[in-house]
TORTOR-316446 format. One record per residue (C-alpha): residue in three letters; residue number from 1; x, y, z. Coordinates in pm, whole numbers, plus 50000, padded with zeros to 5 digits. Layout:
! TORTOR-316446
REC   r   k    xx    yy    zz
REC ALA NUM     X     Y     Z
...
! end
This chain:
! TORTOR-316446
REC   r   k    xx    yy    zz
REC UNK   1 31110 51892 36556
REC UNK   2 31485 51929 36529
REC UNK   3 31684 51914 36856
REC UNK   4 31443 51704 37065
REC UNK   5 31736 51547 37256
REC UNK   6 31812 51870 37436
REC UNK   7 31644 52026 37753
REC UNK   8 31424 52272 37572
REC UNK   9 31349 52043 37276
REC UNK  10 31251 51744 37492
REC UNK  11 31012 51959 37708
REC UNK  12 30862 52125 37408
REC UNK  13 30810 51793 37240
REC UNK  14 30634 51654 37547
REC UNK  15 30413 51963 37578
REC UNK  16 30316 51943 37214
REC UNK  17 30226 51579 37233
REC UNK  18 30025 51619 37558
REC UNK  19 29825 51914 37426
REC UNK  20 29759 51842 37057
REC UNK  21 29680 51538 36843
REC UNK  22 29976 51609 36605
REC UNK  23 30230 51352 36504
REC UNK  24 30582 51458 36597
REC UNK  25 30887 51356 36399
REC UNK  26 31168 51397 36657
REC UNK  27 31515 51451 36509
REC UNK  28 31837 51449 36710
REC UNK  29 32157 51250 36761
REC UNK  30 32063 51165 37121
REC UNK  31 31733 51037 37255
REC UNK  32 31797 50991 37625
REC UNK  33 31582 51282 37734
REC UNK  34 31282 51166 37525
REC UNK  35 31318 50800 37571
REC UNK  36 31014 50798 37794
REC UNK  37 30810 50955 37515
REC UNK  38 30894 50687 37253
REC UNK  39 30869 50374 37458
REC UNK  40 30555 50180 37370
REC UNK  41 30263 50212 37614
REC UNK  42 30459 50433 37848
REC UNK  43 30243 50738 37772
REC UNK  44 29912 50775 37575
REC UNK  45 30074 50957 37291
REC UNK  46 30366 50717 37228
REC UNK  47 30208 50620 36892
REC UNK  48 30226 50986 36778
REC UNK  49 30601 51026 36789
REC UNK  50 30863 50897 36555
REC UNK  51 31237 50934 36623
REC UNK  52 31508 50979 36362
REC UNK  53 31857 50959 36511
REC UNK  54 32067 51172 36277
REC UNK  55 32338 51432 36297
REC UNK  56 32188 51741 36128
REC UNK  57 32533 51874 36047
REC UNK  58 32624 51620 35784
REC UNK  59 32335 51395 35705
REC UNK  60 32159 51439 35364
REC UNK  61 31836 51274 35504
REC UNK  62 31744 51596 35687
REC UNK  63 31647 51774 35369
REC UNK  64 31396 51498 35282
REC UNK  65 31254 51504 35639
REC UNK  66 31195 51874 35619
REC UNK  67 31027 51850 35282
REC UNK  68 30776 51594 35403
REC UNK  69 30684 51796 35721
REC UNK  70 30407 52053 35762
REC UNK  71 30601 52253 36017
REC UNK  72 30968 52247 36131
REC UNK  73 31067 52353 36483
REC UNK  74 31431 52414 36568
! end
């Protein structure tokens, strides 16, 4: 999920994690709004989320992350 550091992205990420058993790869420059989701043992699904702190405007790693994903949400 690209943009998880924003208001909508952080809430959508939390909803997805709480209602499914999917693993979420959270991508954003900032992680303040989802910090509570990635801290160990803070929520039951903390093991189902991975954070990549990258700037999507100029980071070549984004292409590889998209290729290895089943679904991309912006």
